N, C-alpha and C positions, 0 to 999 in steps of 0.2 A: 584073278581072271574074271570073277563074278563082278567085282567093283568096276573093272574096265568095261564090261558089258553094259552095266547100268549107266555108265557115263556116255557110252555111244548111243544108248537108247534115248537118253535125255537130250543129247546133242541133236539127234535126229528129229525129235519132237520140236525142239526149239527152231530148227531150221525150217521145218514145215510151217510152224506158226508164223515165223518171220516172212516167209514167202506169201502166206495168206494175208498178212497185215502189213505188207511192205509200205503202204502209204499211210500207215496209222501207228507209228512208233509210240510206245507208252511215254506219257509226260510224267516226269517225276512228281511234280506238285499235285497234278490232277489225279493220276492213277496209282502211283507207287507210295507216296508219303502217307496217304490215308490207311493203306494196308499195314505199313510198318508202324505207324503211330498207334493203330488199334490193336495190333497183335504182338508187337516187338519192343516198342520204346519203354514199356514199363520196366523191363529188365536190361534193355540195351539202348537206353536213351540219354537224355542230358543229366540225369541224377547220378552223380558219381558215387554217392554213398550207397546206393542200392543197385548198382550196376553189376550184372552177373558175368563171370568169366572175363571181366575187363574188356568186353566187346561192346563197341559203340556203333550203332547203325544210323544215327541221325546226322552223322557228318561223313563226307567222303574220306577224310583222313582215317577216321575210325574203321570204316567198312573195308577200305583198301589195304590197311596195314596187315603185314604178314604175321601170323602167329603159328609157330611150329611149322613153318614153311609153306603155310597156306593162307590165303586171304578169304574172309567171309564173302567178298564180292570181287571176282575177277572179271573186269570189263571185257565183253565180247566172248567170254569163256564160261558159260554157265555150268559146263561139266566139270570145271575146276574150282568152282565156288563152293566153299563150305556151307554157305547159306542154303544153296540148292540141295546139297546132300542132306542137310538136317531137316529141311521142311518136306523132303520126299522119303525120308527114311522109313523102311518097313518096320523096323523095331520101334515100338511105342516109347521105349526108354530113351531112344536117341532122337526121336522126332520132336521138331519144334513147331509151335509152342508146346511147352510141357503139358502133359495130360492133366496135371492138377491145377493148371491155370484156368481151366474151363474155356480156353480160347482155341479156335480151330480155323485153319485156313481152308477156304473152299477151293475146288479144282480151278475155278476161274482166276482166283487170287494167285495161286501157285503158277498158273500159266503166265499171268501178267508179270510176276516177278522174273521168271525165266526169260521172257521176251525182253524185259527191260535190261537185264544183264547182257543178253545176247546183242542188244543194240548199242552197248557201250556203257551202260550203268551210269548215265549222266546224272550227277547230283545237282540240285538247285537249292539256293537259299529259299526259305519259305516264302511263298508268293506275297503274303501280307507284309513281310519285312523289306521287300524290295521297294525302291522308290516308285511313287505313283508315275505311271507313264503318260506322256503327252501324245495322244493317238489322233489319227485322222479317221473319221467315219468310213467304214469299208464300202466298197462298191457293191451294188445289188443289181438284180435283174429287173425286178418290178419297181422302176423308178417313180412310178405315179402314186405309190402308196405312202411313203413317208411324209410326215408333216414337219418333222425336225430331226436333229441328229440322232436322238434316242432311237428313232425307228429304223435308222440304217443298221445299227448294231443288232437289234432284235430281228429284223428281216433277214440279215446275212445268215444268222444262226438258223432261222426257219428254212431258208432256201437250201442251206447245206444239209439239212435233215430231210428235204423233200416235202416240206409242209408250206402251207399258205396261211396268212393271217385270217382272222374272222372278219365279217363285215362291221361296219360301224353300228353301234348301238342306237336304238331309237332316241329321238331327241328328249322325250319324257324321261327315259332311262338315264340319259347323260346328265340331265339337269338335276335329277334326284341324286345320282351318284356323286356329283361334284359337291352338292351340299352335304351329303353324309360324310364323304371323305374329308372335307375341309372345315366342317362346323359340327358334325355329329348330330345335325338336326335335319329333318326333311324340309323341303321348301313349302312356303304357303301357297295356296291356290292363286292368290294375286300375283305372286312372283312367277309361278309356273305359267299362268295364262299369258302374262306379259312376254315371257320369253318365247312361248309357242307362237305368239302373234308377231314376233319380229323375225322377218325372213333374211335379215342382212347376214353377211358372212362373218361379221364381227360380234354377232349377238352372244355366242358362247364365250368368247374372249372377254367381252365387256362384263359378263356375269361372273367370270372367274376373278377378274380384277376387283369387282365390288365385294365378292365373298372374302377374298384374301385380306382385305382392309377392315373387315368386320370384327367387332368384339367377340363374336361367337367363334370365329376362326382362331383368334388368340386363345380363347378358352380350350378349344379342341386341341391345339398344339400344346398347351400347358398340361393337359391331362396326362398325355403320355410321359411328360417330364416328371410328373409326380411319382409315377411308377419307378422311373430311373433313380430318382432322388430319395426313395423310400419314404415319401412324405406320409405323416400320420398326425393325428391330434392327441395321441397319447404316448407315453414313454416306453411301452412295451414291458416285457418281463411279467412277473406275476401280479404285481400291484397295479401296473398299467394305468396310472392316474394321468390326468390331462396335462398337456403342454399347449402353448400358443405359438404356432409357427405359421399361421395363415398370413401374416404380413409378407413372409418370404413367398408364399404362393401368389399373392397379389403382385409381387415383383416379377415373378415369372410371366404372369398374364401380361403385364404391362410391357415386358421385354418383347414378347411376341406382337403385341398390339403396335408397338413402335418399330417392329422389324429390326430389332437390335442385331447387328452382324454376329454370326454364330461364334466367331473367334473371340469377340468381346464378351459374349454370353458365357463362354467358358472361363475366360480370365477373371471376370468379376465374381463368379461363383467359387473359384478356387482361391482367389487372392485379392478380392476387391478391397479388403482392409489394408493391404500393403501397397496399393496404388498411391503415388504421391498426391496429396491433397484429396484423398478419398472422400466421396460424398457419403451422406447417410445411407442412401439407397445402394451404393456400391458395397458398403459394409453389410447391409441387410442381405445382399446376394450370397454372401458366405454362409448363410443358413443352410445352403446346399449341403455343406459338409456336416452340419450339426443335426441333420434329420435322423441320425442313427438312433437306436434304442439306448435308453440308460436306466439305471436302477437306483433306488435308495433303500433297498431292503436291508433289514438287520442282518448282521453277520457278513455283509459285503466286504470283500477285500478290495479297497479302492484301486490299488495299482493293477490288480488283475483285470478289472473292468475298463480302466483307462487304456490299457493295451488292447482290449477287445474293441473299444471304440475306434482306436486308430486303424486296427485291422479292418473294420468295416469301411472306414474311409478309403483305404487302399483298394479294397474290392470294388467299391463304387466307382472311384476314379478310373481304375484300369478297365472295368467293364464298360462304363459309360463312354469313355473317350478313346479307348484303345481296343476294345473287344478282346481283352486278354484275361486269362484266369490266373492272375498273379497270386491270389490267396493260396494256390497250390504250393507256393514256395515258402510259406510261413514257417514250416517245420523242417523242410529239406529242399534241395534243388528241385525244380520242376521236372516231372518225369517225361514231359512231352514237348515243352517249349524251352527255348534258350534263356531261361530266367533262373538265376541261382538264388540260393538263400541269402547270400550277400546282397545281391541286387535288391531283394525284397526289403531288407533292413535299411539299405541306403535310401530306398523310396520312403520307408517308414519315417526316416529322419525329417522329411519335409513337414510332417504333421506333428512331430514330437515336442515342438516348442510351444504349443497352445496351452493355455492355463485351464482348459476344461478338466474338471476333477473326475475321479472315478465314481464318487458318490453323488448321485443326482439330488436335485431338490425335490421336496414333497409338494404335490398339488400345484405344479407350475414349472417354470423354466429354470434351467441350471446354468450358472455363470460360465462364460461371460455372456451377458445379455444387453440389449439395447431397448430403451423405450422409444417407440416410434409411432407415427401415423401411417396408415396405409397409403401407397402411392395411388390407389384407385378410389379411396374414400376419404372425404374430409371428416373433421371431428363430429360435426352434427350427424352425418350418416352413420358413423361408427357408433355414437351414442344411441341412435334409433335402433340399431341392430342389437345392442346390449339390452335395451329396455324390452324389445320384443321377446328376447329370450327369457328375461325375468318374468314377464307376463305369462309365458308358456309354463315356466316352473310353478308359478303361483296357481295357474289353472290345474296343473296336475295335482297339486296338493289338495285342491278342492274336489277334483274328480280323478281319483288315483287308479282308475281302470276297473274293469268288471270284477276282478278277483276281490275287490274291497267295497265297491260301491253298494252292492246288495247288503253287505254286513253293516255299512254305515247307516243305510235307511232304517234297518231294523233297530240299531242302536239309538238313533235319533227319536224314534217313537217311544222307546223305553225311557230315554232321558226326559222327554217331555212329560211323560206320566210320573216319573219320579220327582221331578222339580216343580210339578204343578202347584203345590201348596207352599212353596218357598216364598217368603215375603220378598216383594220386589219394590224397593223404594224408587220414587221418581227421579228423573234426572241423572240416570247412571251414565257416565261418559263412555264414549267409545273411542278410546285413544290408546296410544302406546306409552309404556313407562319411559319417562325421560331420565335415563341413567346419566350420572355425572361424568364429565370428561376430565382430561388432564388439567384443565384450567381451574377446576374447583376441587382440589385434593381434600379440602376440609370436609366435603360432603361424602367422602368415601367411607362406607361403614367398616367396622371390624367384627371379626368373629368373637362373641362374648359368652360368658357363662357365669354361673354363681361362684365357681372357684377357678383358680388360675390354670389348673391342670385339666379341667373339663371332665372330671371323673365322677361327679355326682349324677345320680339318675334323673333327678328333677331340678329344674331352675325356673324361678318365677321372677318376671322383670316388670318394671314400671317406668315409664318416662313422661314427665310433665312438659308441656309446652304451651305457648300463648299464641292465639291467632287474633290479630287486630280486626280481621274481617273474614268471612267465609270465602274460601277460593272457589273458582269454578271447577277445578279438578283436584282430586286428592286420591292418590294411589299409594299402596304400601307393598313393597317387595319384601317377602319373607322366605327364609331358607334355614331350616333347622335340622341338625343332625342329632336325633333322627325325625322328630315330629314336633309340631307346635300348634297352639290354638291362640287366636288373637281376639282381644276385646278393645273397643274404642268407646271411652266414656261409659263403661259398663255394658255396652252392647256387643253381642258376639258378631264378629266381622268376617270370620272364616278360619280355615285351617291350612297348614302345610303338612301333608301326610308323609312326605318323603323328601329328604334334602336333594335327592337326584333329580327331582322335578320341582324346582322352586315355584312359588305361588305369587301372583300379583292380585292384591285385594282392593276393591273400591271402598274407601273409607269415607268418602264425601257425605253420605247420608247421616253419619254418626257424629259429625263435627258441630261445634258451636263457636260463637265468638267468645274470646277470653281464654280461660284455662281449659286445657284438654289433657286427657290421659290415655296413653297406649299402654295396655297391659298384655303380656305374653306368658303363657305357660309352655315351657319346653320339656321334652322328655327324651332321654336316651333309651334305646332298646336294651333289653337285658343282655348283658355280656359285651356291650359296646365298649370300645377302648378310649373314645374321645368324643365329647359332645360340645356343641357350640351353636349359637344363634347368630344369624346375619339378617339384619333388618334395615329397611330404608324407606322412610315415608317422604312423599314428595307432594308439594302443594303449589299450584300455579294457575294464573289466569292466562287466557289466550294472548300471545304476543309478549309475554313477560317471562323472565328466567325463573325457574322453579326454586322454591325454598325447601331445603332438605332437613330431616331429622334422622340422622344415621345412628345405628347402634355403636356405642362406644362406652368408655368408662364413666360417662356422666349418667348413665342409666343405673338404676338401683336393681339389685338382684338378691334373691334368697333361695337356699336350697329347700326351705320349709314353707309350706303353703299357709297363709294367714287368712282368717275369716274376712270375707268381702274384699279381699285384696285387689280384685279386678276393678272395683268401684271407688275405693278409697283414694284420696288425693294426697295424703300425707303418710309417708312411711319413713320417717327420719331414722328409725332404728335399723332399717335395712342397709347393708353396706353397698358401696359402689360395685358395679359389675366388673369382672376381670376380663381383660383382653387375652384370649387364647392364641389368636393369630391375626395379623392384618389381613385385609382382603386379598385373595389370591393365594394365601398360604395354606399350610396344613394339607390334609388329604382332600380338601374340597375344590381347590383350583378357582378359576375365574367363572363363578356360577352365573354372573350377569349374562353370559353368552348363551345360557340355556333358555332365556326368556327374551324374545325380541318382539313379541306380538302384544295384542290388546289384552285386557284383563280377562282371565279365565275363571273368575269366581263363579259360584253357582248362579248369582243374580244376572251377571252379564251373559253367561252361557244360556240361561233361560231366555233372555231377551233375544239372543241370536236365534235360538231354536224356534221361538214363536214368530220370528219374521218370515213371511212367505218366501219360499225358495227363490222366486223370480225377483224379489225385492231386497235380497240380502246384499249388503255392502261387502267389499273385500275383507274388512275387519271382522264382520259377522262370520264370513266363511272361514277365515283363519282361526277364530275362536272355536268354532265347531270342529275343524279339522284337528287342532291341537288337543282338544279334549278327547276326541275319538282316538287319537293316536296313543293315548295313555292306556287304552284298552286293547290295542292291537300292536304287538311287538313289531310286525312287518311295517305297519304305517309309521311307527315311531322311528324306525330306521330310515324309511323313506323321507320323513320330514327332516331328520338330521342331515341327510344327504342333500336335500333341497336347500336347506339353510347354508350349507358349505358352498354349494354351487353359486348361490345368490351372493354370498359374501365375496367370492372371488370376482364375480361380475361387477359388483358395486365398487370393488377396489379399482378396477379398470375404468368404470364409469366416472369415478372421482378424478382419476388421473387424466382422462381424456386421451389416453394412448394405450396401445397394447405393447407387449414386449416380444422380442424375437431373440433366439439364441444365435450367436455369431462366432466368428473365429477371431483369435488374436495371436500374437507372437511373443507373449510376455513371460513365458516360463522356459528360459534357456536351460536345457539339460542335455547330457550326452546320450547318444543312442547306442545301445548294445545289440549285437546279434543275440537272439534268445534261442538257447538250446532247445531244440524240438518245439519251439514256439512258446515255451513256458515263460510266463511273465517274471518269475523269480530266478530263472537259470540264465545268468548273464554271461555272455561270451565276449568276443572281440568288439571294441568300440569302432563304429564306422561313421562316416560323414555323408550328408545328403548328396544323391547323385541319381541318375536315370540308369536303367538296365544297360549293361555293356553292349548288348546286341544292337542298341540304338545309338551308340557313340557316347558323347559326353555333352554336358552343358556348355554353352559359350564360355570362354575363359574369363571374360570380363563380368560375367553374371554372378551375383551373390546367390548362393544355393539355398533359396527359400521357395515358398509356394508361388511367388510371383514368377520366379524364373522357370519353375516347373510348368505353370500355366502357359507362359509364352513359348516354351519349348514345344508343348503340345500342339500349338497352333502355327508353328513354322511351316511354310509351304513344303519344305523338304520332309516333313514328318510323314512316314509311310502309312500311318494308321488313322489319325484323327479325321481326316476328310473322308476317307473310305468308310469308316464306321458311321459318320454322320449321314452321308448320302444313302447308305444302305438302310439306316432306320427310317429315313423319309421315304425311301422306296417301299419299305414294309408298311408304312402308314397308309400308303395309296394302293398297294397290291395285296396286303394281308401277309405276304411273305417277302423277306429281303432277297436281293440278288445273292447274298450269302444267307442261306436259311438260318444258320446258327448265329443269329445276331449278337448273341452274348460271347461267342468264341470265334475269333479270327485266327486261332492258333492251329496246331497240328491235329487236334481232335475236332476242330470245326469242319464245316462242309466247304467243298470247293465251289467258287462262285458259279452260278448258272451262266453268267455273262461277264467274265473277268474284264474284257476289253471295255464294255459299257461301264462297269464299276469305276474303272480308272479314268475313263473319259469324263464321267459325271463328277468325280472327285476333283480332278484337275480344273474342270470348268467352274465348279463351286468355289474353289479358292481364288481362281483368277478373276471371278466377279464379285469379290468382297465378301465371300461367305454369306451371300444373300439368300435367306431361307425362302422368302416369298417368290423370288425369281426361280429358284430350284423347283418348287412345287408347281408353279405355273408351267414351267418347261415340261414337266412330266404329264400333267393333266391335259396339256395342249397336244400331246403326242398321239399319233394314230394308234399306238400300242395300248395306251390307257383307255382310248375311246372305243375299243372293240366291243362287240357284243359278248356277253358271258355264256351264250348258248353253246353247247358242245355236241359234236357228232359222235356217234359210237366209235368210229375209227380213230378220232382224235383222242377220245377218253382212254382208248386202249393203248395208243402209242405214247401218250403224255398224260397220265392220270393226275399228276400233281401240278400240271401247267407250268413246269419249269422253263419250257421253251417259249411261253407267252404267246401261243397261237390263238388265244382267246383272253377276254377279260376274266379276272377271278370273281368268284361269287362266294361270299362268306357272311356268317352271322355278325351282326353289329356287336361292338364291345358292350359290356354290361351297362355302363353309364348311359350309352346312347339308345339302348332298348327302352330304359325308363324315360330318358329325356324326350325321345320321340313320342311316346304316349302322352306325356305332359304337353308337348308342343301342339300336336294335331287336336287335342282336346281343348286347347285354349287355357289350360291351367298354368303353364310354365311361367315362372317369375324370371324375367331377363335382367334382374339386377346384377351388376358386375362386381365381383370381388366381395371382401368382407369376411367376418367370422364364419365358422362352419355352422351347419344347420342340422336338424334332427327330424328327418321325415319318418314315416311309419316303419316299425319293425316289430316282430313278435315280442310280447311282454315277457320280461324276466331273463332274457338271454345274458345280459351283462352280469347280473348279480349271480348267476350260476358259475361264472369263471373269475370272479373278482373277490376282493376282500370286503364285500358289502356287509354292513353290520359290524365291522371291526370297531373296537372302542375308539381308535383314531379314525376319524372320518376322512376318507379319500374322495377326491373328485372322480367323475366318470366311472362310478361303480354301479350305477343303475341308470337305465335308459329312460329319459323323460322326453316324449315326442314334442315337437313344436306345435304351435297353433298359428293359423295365419299363413303368411307368405313363406315362412320357413319350411312348410311342407312341400313347396313347389319350386324350389330353387334347382338349378342344374345339379346333376349328381356329383359333379366334381367338388361341390361344396359340402357334401355329406360328411358329418363328423366321423372320422376313421379311427376306430379303437382296434389296436393291433391284435389283441387277444380274442376279439370278437368283431371281425369286420362286418359292415352291413350285409345281412344274409342274402338280400337279393343280388347284391354285387358279387358275392362269393359264388352264388349258384351259377352265375353267368361268367365265371372263370376270372374275376378280378383277383390280383395277388393280395396277400395280407400285408404287404408293405413293411415286412420286417427286414428285408434285404433288398438290394438293387435288383430291379427286374426290367429288362429291355425287350422282352418278348412274351406275349400272352399266349397261352395254349387255348384252343377253342374246343369245347365239347358240346354235345347235344344230348340232354337227359330229360326223362319224364318230369323231373322236379322243376325244370325251367317252364314247361307247359302248365304245371300246377300253379306256379307263381303268377304267370301271366293271366290266369283265370281267376285267381282267388286273393292275391295280394291287394290290400285295401287301396293302394296307390293306383293299380290298374283297374279295379272295379269302379273307383271314383273317376278315373280318366274316361272310362267307357260311358258313364252317366253324363259327364260333362260334354263329351263328344256328341252324345245324343241331343243334348240340350242345344249345343251349338248349330247342329244341322237342322233341327226342328225350326229354328229361326230363319234358316237359309232358304227353305222351300216349304210348300204346303203338303204336297203329296209324299207318302212314305217312300215311294220308289225314288224320287228325286233326292230325298233326304239321305237314303242309303247310298246312292250314287256319290253324293258329296262326301260322305264319311269315307267311302272307299278311295276316292281321289285324294283326300287329305292324307290318308295313311300310306298310299302306294304311289301317288303321282300319276296315276292313269285311270281311265274309265273301266268299269267292269264289263266283261263280255256279257252277251245275252244269257249264256248259261249261268255264269256267276250271279247275275242279277236275279234269275229265277230261283236259284238256291237261297239267296239271302232274303228274298221276299217270302219264300215258303217258311223259312226260319222265323221271320217277323210275324207271320200268321199263327204259327204254333205258340210263340211267346205271348201273343195277345190272349189266346185262350188260357195259357198257364196263369197269366196275371189278372184274369177276370176276378180273382179273389183279391180284393183291395188290400188286405193285410200283407199278402206276398209282395205286391208292388211296393208298398210302404217299406217293408223290411229290407227289400233289395236296394231301394234308392236311398237308404238311411246311411250307407257307408261313407266315411270320409269327413273331412272338415268343411269342404265347400258345399254346404247344404243348399237345398232348393225346397220351396214350399210346394212345388208341383210334384205330386206323387201319383200320377195317372198311370193306367195300364199301358197307354200308348208310349209314354216315356220309358217305362220299364222295358217293354218289348224292344223298343228302338235301342236302349242301352245294351240289351243282350246281344243284338245284332252287332252293335259297335264293339262289344267285347270280342266277338268272333273275328271281326276285322282286325282288331289290334293284335289278335293271336295268330294271324296269318303268317306263314313262313316268309312271304314276300315282304310283310310289313317290318320284320325284324332282320331283314337280309339286305346286304348291299349287293345289288345285281350288277 
C-alpha cells in the first residue's frame, strides 16, 4: 500500500510538471543525456566490463529491456520505472547514485528525468554523431539587424529568450579587435588613421581582406595549431634535450599563408607521405604526428615507449579532428561514449606500421627523419639564423651573467698580478690548433709511455726533428695522464697539469732552423692504474697545410731521469717509446674535442688579459673564458654545454639544411589488443578500421593512414567539420559554440547554438573547406561586431555570454601580450619562419630541472639568451622546452605542449601584473615606446597621447590624460637623481645612449600604459 501511495504521488508530481512545461518537453541530448552521462554512465554505460547489474542506460534497448518484470525506463509511466524508484528512494542503501560514488542528483535533475519519462522517454543518438544537417537560417523579427546568415541563428535565439543584441562597437574598437583576433597584434597608428579616414561602406571589409592575406594572420592561425600538435623544441621526459621540428612549423605557417583547404591540411599532416608522388613538403607535413614526446633514457623499454607514442598520436588525432576522448578506451571500453577497446586498437593499427623506435636519439631527431630546407627560408637566411645563434652563445661565454661576471672580474685582476713577471716572447700567435683530419691519418698521435703497460710512475721522452725554416705558427697539444712538463730546445715551454683539461702550448719562440728537440717529463699520480702521454706538435705558415710531429713509437722514452736529458740531442741508449693505446682508445677517449680554442698557455693568457676589454678579439675573450672556467665548476659546465650547442649548430650550418622527423609505413607488424593497455600483455590480433559507431571505411580503400585521413574529411563525417568550425569560432569569441572544444562526446557540453554549428559546418565543407572565407564570414557578422559593454540585467541573465547578446571581452593569449608590447614599442622583428629563438627568461631555470653538468653533455640543459633580433621575434618562435616552458608564457596560461591542447584556460593572477612591470622584455619595451613617442612629438602630453593610442587604438579621455601627466611629473622628480635614471634605462639588449630623466619618466608612464587592462584585453 505504501509503495502504491508513493507511485501515485510521483505520478501526480509528474503530471503537474508536464502541465507546467507543456510547451517545453525535455530534449534527450540537451537535457537528459548530460545527467545520465555525469551520474549514471560510469556504471550503466557503454563499458560492458564495468557495467553494474547488467543495466545499460545509454541506449533505448538497454533502458527499456525488462528485468525481473520491470524496465528501468517505462515510457510515459514514471511511476512504473525502476530508474525513478531508485533515484527517489528514501533508503540511502537503495538510492541511486550510490552514496559511495560521491555523486548526487539535484531536485531539478530528478524532475527532468521524471518529465522526460512521462513525455515518452524518447532516446536519441548523440547529437555529434548525427549527420551534419543542412539548415535554412531561421526567421526573425528584427530583420534590420543581421549582416549575414550567422546573425539569423544568433538573433532567433536571443528573441526566443526575450533579449536584444548590443549596439555595434566603435570603429576604433572594431579595427583593433579584428587585428587582435586575426593577427594577434594591435594595428599601427598609420593603419588606424587610414581606416578612420575612410567613410566608405567597404572600408572594414577591405581591411579584413588585407589582414587575412597577411603573414601575421598566418602566424596567428599557426600558433593555435602548435598547441593542437603539441609542438615543442625538446623531446620531453627528464633529459628533455633538443629536437628540430621548426621546419614543420614553417610548413604550417605557409599552409595558412597560402590558404590551403582545411581538408587537404588534414590529409597531408596525417598521411602526406602516402600520397602518390608525395612532395618533400607533403612528407614534412607528417611531422604533425611526430611532435609527441620521446625518450632515450637508460633503462627505457623500447616497446613500452613505442606504444606510448602511438597512444599519444591517437589522442591527438581524435581530439584535434573529432573532438573525442578516445584515449579512455585504451584499457577498457569507453564509459561514456560508444567507443570500445576493440575500436581503439583498430584505430591504433593505422599508426602501428611506422618505423619510429621506442628509444629516441640523443641531442637531436629520431628516425625516420628528412634533411630539408624551410618552405619559408632559403639556405642563406637559414645560415644567417644559425650564425646569429652561434654569436649569441659565444657572447654568453664571454658574459655569463651576473652570478659569474663579478667573480670573473676579481679573478682577472688576480691573474694579471700573478702573471705579471712571466716572460712574454714577441710574436705569440692568436690562432686555433689545427687538428688533423681523416685525410692525414699519419699525423694522428698515439698514447705512449716508457713501458707497454703504462705502469711506471715516471716517463721521460725526447723527440728530434728538423726544420728547414722557422714557421709562422708552432703549437703543441699535450695531454698526459696524469701530468707533464714540456721543454723545447732546453727551454721550459709549459705544463699539462691534468689529462682532463688538455693544454695547447705556443712553442714558436723556442724553435730554430735545423735540428730541434722536444722533451717531456710525464708523471703518473700515486696509485694510478694506467699512464700515457699524447702529444702533437704542429708547424705551419698562413695558407699552407700544417706539418705534424705526433707522439708515436719513433719517440725515445725512459722511466729513469738522466742528467741534462731535456737539453741533450743524443740519447741512443734510450729505448723507443711504447704505444699504450691509439688515439681515442683506453680510458681517455677523443681528447681533441676538449680543446677547440686558441692557445691557453700562460703567455697567451697574459696577452689576452693585458688587452683592454674594449679591444679584445673573440679569441682573446675565449682564452680568458676557458682559463676562468677551470677555476669555476659552474662555468666549466656552461662552456661544455655551449660547445655542444655550437657543435650541433655547425653541423647544420655545414649541411645547409635542418632535419625534421616524419612518418613512414616501413615496419609492417601485427596489431594486438593490449590487455588493460599494457604493452606486453597481448590479446587478440585486429586490423585497421574506424570506430563502429561511424560505420566502416570504403570497401575499395586500403586501410592505411591515407584512408583514415580521407575518411575524416568526407562531407558525410559528422564530426570533422563541426570540430573545425567550433575551434575557429572559439578563436574569434574566446569560447566555442561547444564550450568543451576537446570533447564533443557525452561528457561534453551541449552546443549553445546547435543549428548555427551545423549550418557553419555544412557551409564550410560546401565552400571547399576555405578557412579564410569562414573567418571573414564570422567577423563580418553583426554578432561579432557588437559592443562588449554589458548591462547589469544582461550580466545577471547571461553571465557567460552563451546567448551572444554582446561581444566577448577576454585577456589576450600569452604570446599576444608579449607581441603587442614589442609591436607598439617598435621592437618587434617581423621576420617570418626559421629556427626558434631565446628571448629573456630568469637565469638558471633550465639547469634546475635538467641533467645539466652530467658527464654526457646534453643540449638544451641551460638557457642561453639571444642577442640581437632573436630577442624580439614573435613569441610563437620562442624555444619551447617541455619540462620548463617559457615562464612568461606559462604565467599567462600557455600549455606545456606535452599533450594535445585545443582550449586554453584563462586566469588572472598577481604574478601576471608583476611580469608586466618587471620582466626585462616589458621594461625594455616601455623604454623603447618612450623613445618612439619622444620622436613623434615635442610636448610630453602629446607624447603620452601617442603612446596611449599605440597601445589601445583610442585617444585617452581628459581624466586619463590628467592621471598620466601627474604620473609623469612624479617620475621626473624621482629620476632627478641621474644614477636612478641610468639604472632604470639600462635594461635589455636594445640600448640607447640617451639616459635623461625625461626619458626615464616617460618610460615609466609607458610601462603604466602597457600594464593597462585595456592594453592586454580584446575588447
